[in-house]
N, C-alpha and C positions, 0 to 999 in steps of 0.2 A: 736662749739655750745654745750650748756649744757642742759640736761633734768632733771627735778625733778624726784624723786623716784616714785611719783604717776604716771607719764607718762610712766616710764619704766614698772611698774606693768601692766598698762593698755595695753601697747604694747605687753607685754608677753601674756596677756590674749587673745588679738586679734590673735596672732600667734597660740596659742594653739587651739583657736576656729576654725581657718582656717584648721589646721591639723585635728581636730576632724570632722568638717563638710566634709572635703575632704575625709576622711576615710569613713564617713557615706554615702557620695554620691557614692563612689566606691563600697561599700558593697551593696547599694541599686541597683546600676547598675547590679552587678553580680546577685543579687536576681531576677532581672527581666528576665534573660535568662531562657527561658522555653524549656524543652526537649520534643519535640512533639513525638519523637520515643517511649517514655515511657508512652504515654497516654493509658488509658484503653478503648478498643473497647467494646461497649455495644450492638451494633446492626449493621448488614449489611443491607444496603438499596439499592434501585435501583434509579439511577438518572432519573428524569422524563423529558419530553420534554421541560418544562419551565426551568429546570436546564441547559439543553443543549443549549437552546436559550440564557440564561443569560451568560454562559461562552463563547459562540461563539461571542456575541457582545463585551464582554470584550477583547477577544484576537484579534479581528479585530482591535480594538483601540490600543492594545498592539503592534501589528505588525507595525502600523503607527508610534507609539512612537519610535520604533527602527529605522525606516526609517528617521524620523525627528530628531534623536539623542536627544530625550527628556529623562529626568530622569525616570527610572523604579523603583525608591525607593518605591513608593506607591504600587507597585505590590508585594513587598516582606514583609513577616511578620516582625514586628518591634522587637519582643522579642526573636530573635535567636542570636547566637554569631556572632561576626564580621567575623570570619573565614567562617561561613556558608553563611553569606551575600555575602562575597567576592567570594565564589564558584559560586553563582548564577550570580552575576554581571559579573564575568570574562567570563562566558559562553556567555551571551548575548551581552557583549561589542564587541565581534568579528563581530557582524552583524550591529552594530550601524552605521548609515549613508549610508548603502547600500539599494537597493530597496528590501524591505521585504514585502511579500504578504501572508496573511492568507490563509491557505489551508483547515485545518481540526482540530477539537477538539473532543475528546471523553473521557468520564469518564470510565476508566478501572476498578476502584474500587470506591465505594461510601459508606461511613459508618459514624456511630455516635459514639462519644467518651463521656466519662464522663467529664462534664464541669460545670462551675458555673451557666450557664444559657443557654437557648435555642438559643440564638443568636450566640453562639460560640462553638457549639458541632458537626458541620459537617466537615468531612475530606474526601479527595479524592486523587486518583492517576489519573492525567490528561495526556492524550496523546495530544500533541500540534505539529502540522505539519505546516511548513511554507516554502515558496519558496524565495530564494535569487537570484537575477539576477544581474550579472556583465558583462557588454557588451553583448555578444551573448550567454554566458553560464548561464544556469539556474540550480540551485541545490536545491533539497528538503531536509530538515532536519526534523527529528522527535526526540522529547525529552519527557521523562516521568517526570512529575513534581509532587512532593508531595504538596498538597494544604490544606489550612485551610480556612474555611469561618468564618470570624470574624467581629464583630461590635456590635451595640447596637440598640435601638429602632429607632434611627435616620438613620440607614442604615447599611447594611452588604456587604462584598465584599470577593471574593475568592483571597487569597494571597499565594505566594510560600514560602515554608519553607525548601525545599531541591530539588535537582535534583537526581532522582533515576537512570536514564539511558539516554544516548543520542547516536545517530548513527553518522557516519562520513559523511553523506550526500550522496544523490543519484542524479546523473546527469539526469536531465529531459529536456535538451535542445532539440529543434526540430530536427528530423532526416529526411533523405530523404526516402519518402514512395514509393519505387519502387514496392512494393508488389501489389499495386492496379492499376498500370499502364497497359495499353493494351499491348499485346505482340508486339514486334518489328519484322520487316521483317527479315526473315531468322532464327528466334528463333524457337527452337524445343518445341512443346507443346504436352500435353497428351490428348488423346481423349478416353473417357470412354463410351462405348456403353452399355446401360442397357435396361432391359425390359420396363422401363418407358421413355426412351429417351436418348439423348446424352449429356454428360457433358464434357466441354472442360476446361483444367486447364493449367496455367503456372507453371513451375517448377523453383526452385532456387538453382542450383548446387553450386553457389558461397557461399551461406550462409549455406547450408545443403548438402555438397558433398556426404557424406556416405549414407544419407537417400535417396537422389535422385538416386544415382547409384543402390542402392538396389531395389528401386521402379521400375526403368526402366528394370533391368535385370529379376526380378521376373515376371514382366508383360510380357516381351517378351518370357519368358519360358512358359507362359500360366498358371501361378500359380493362378491367380484370375479369369480365365475363368470359368463361370458357378457357381461362389460362390455367396452367398446371402449377402444382407445387413441384417445381423442377429440381429442387435440391432438398433432400431430407436426411437428417442425421439423428438417429435415435438417441435420446438423452442429451440432445443439444438443441437443434432448431428444425423447423420446417420453413422453407423459403420460397417466395413467389415473386411475381413481377418480372420485368425484363432483366434477365441475368446477363453476365458478361458475354459479349459476342453477338447479341441479338440486334444491336444497333439502336434500340429504343431505351437504353439505360438512362438517358438524360431527360426523357420525356416527363414533363410536369406542367402544371398550370402556370409556372413561372418562366416558360420558354427556355428550359434548360435546368442544369443542376442548381440547387439552392443550399443555403447554409444550414449547419447543424444547430440543433436546439438541445444541448446536453446540460448536465449538472443542474437540472431544474427540480430536483426532489423526486425524480422518477428513476426506477431501477429495473434491471434485467431479471426480475423475479420470474419464476415459472409462470408461463402464460402471458408474459409481456409482449405487446405488439410493438415492433421497432422497425426503423429504416435500415436497410442494408446500404453500404456505400463502398467506394473504392479509395477512400482516403478522406481527409477533412473537406467538408463542404461539397461533397459530390452526391447529395441526395437527389433522387429522381422519383422512381416508382417502386424500386425494389423494397421488399419488406421481409421480415421474419417474425415468427412466433416462437418464443422460448419454450422448449419442452425438456425440462430437467428437474427431477424431484430431489436429487441428491447433489451435494456440492463437496468440493475439496476444502474442508474447513481450515487447512493449513494456509490457504490463500488469504483468508479473512484478515489476519493481523497486518498483512502487507498493504492492504487497500485503504486504510484510514476511513472506514465507514462509520456513520452514526451508530451508536450502540444498539438502538432498536431496529435499525436496518440489518445489522449483522445478525441479530437474534432471529429476525424474520427470514433471512436467507437460510439459517439453520433449520427453521421450522418447515418452510415450504419448498425450498430449493430455488434454483435459477442459475444464472451465469454472471456472477459478480465481476469476473475478469473483463467483461465487455462494457462495464459502466464507465461513463465519462468519454466514450468514443462513438457511441451510436445513439441516435435520437429515439427515445421511448415516447410513443404517442398514445398508447392504449393498453388495456389489460383485459384478458379473457375472464369473464365471471361465470360463464356457463358454456359447457362443451369441451372441457379439457380432455374428456374421453375421446372426442373426435380428433383433437390435436394429436393425442397419443397414437390413435389408429393410423393416422397419416404418417407419423414418424416411424411406424413399424414396417413400412413397405420395404421389400427387398431392393437393394440398390447395387449399382456397379462401383467401380473404383473412383468414379467422379461424383459419388453420392447422388446419382440420378436414378430414379425408379427403373427397374429392368423391364417391367411391363407397363401397362397403361397407368400413368401417374394420376393421382387424385386431382380433380379440377375444381375450380371455383365456378359454381353455376351463376351466382348473382350476389352482389353486395347491396343491401338496402339499409335504411335507417328508420328507427321508430322511437317514439317517446314512451318512457316507462309510465305505466298507469298506476 
């Protein structure tokens, strides 16, 4: 087949045009990539309750998108590099198609940057926590997302432009809650006789063997006899043993401070018997009994607790914020009215009773018949 010269020239122009426009499109695509890390911060702000509500609703829907394996393209800023987009999608693709439940969102940073208009000048670091359930195992994941609120007069939306940090997941599967069961026949329990009445407690040598052994032997030696609940805070704790400044804080059967026994399936529920300390592995003879029937439920999503533990805190109360830092060695099963009576003493600014503090008469041990 033959072509006339005019057609050849026209074809060449078309080819050149394609190359030119191809280069232009490529250049244009590159120019659209925006480096959000180099934006100028002009003001630090505080996210208001309507901001928190907006992002909560968005990420409840986002969690459902992951479950339903729907595209999350619309949740990612469009003018970042392909590599940055891939980083985000690679993280969330691991959870697509699994049962994903929204747990918690919070703006850790909230600020304004220099932008062309007021629709596109808000940025934030968002903490997003979600639970993934596979068969009987439940895992909570936390991720810090760098966010930009973008749009125009027709609508704005928070979108992800980077992942700042992510954890490896925390197992929050339900556990066996033996702590709150009644003592069984033949079980050795602790009987604390006080000026205000008798408190009976179960002990947990399987989960906290060193702490229970120390408690039993010091008690049998009479260490706690005649000692006061020197620090009492209503709706918090009653505390005894050698408190700071007495010189006996380190006294134990181990010739000094001994290590913590935490994260053993025991929690700071209302009535829990726990060891006081001055930091990691500074257990001696200080102890406290939790006295708190109501909790701040807003704390619970932050703590990554097993589901049935969270529900039990809502039901009976306690101090979940102390979990993981203090050894739990026992649980009151009879005499919480006595604990409450001790906690209601009038105190000074140092939480010390202003008149004669309630004292421990004697601690004994008996087997349940």
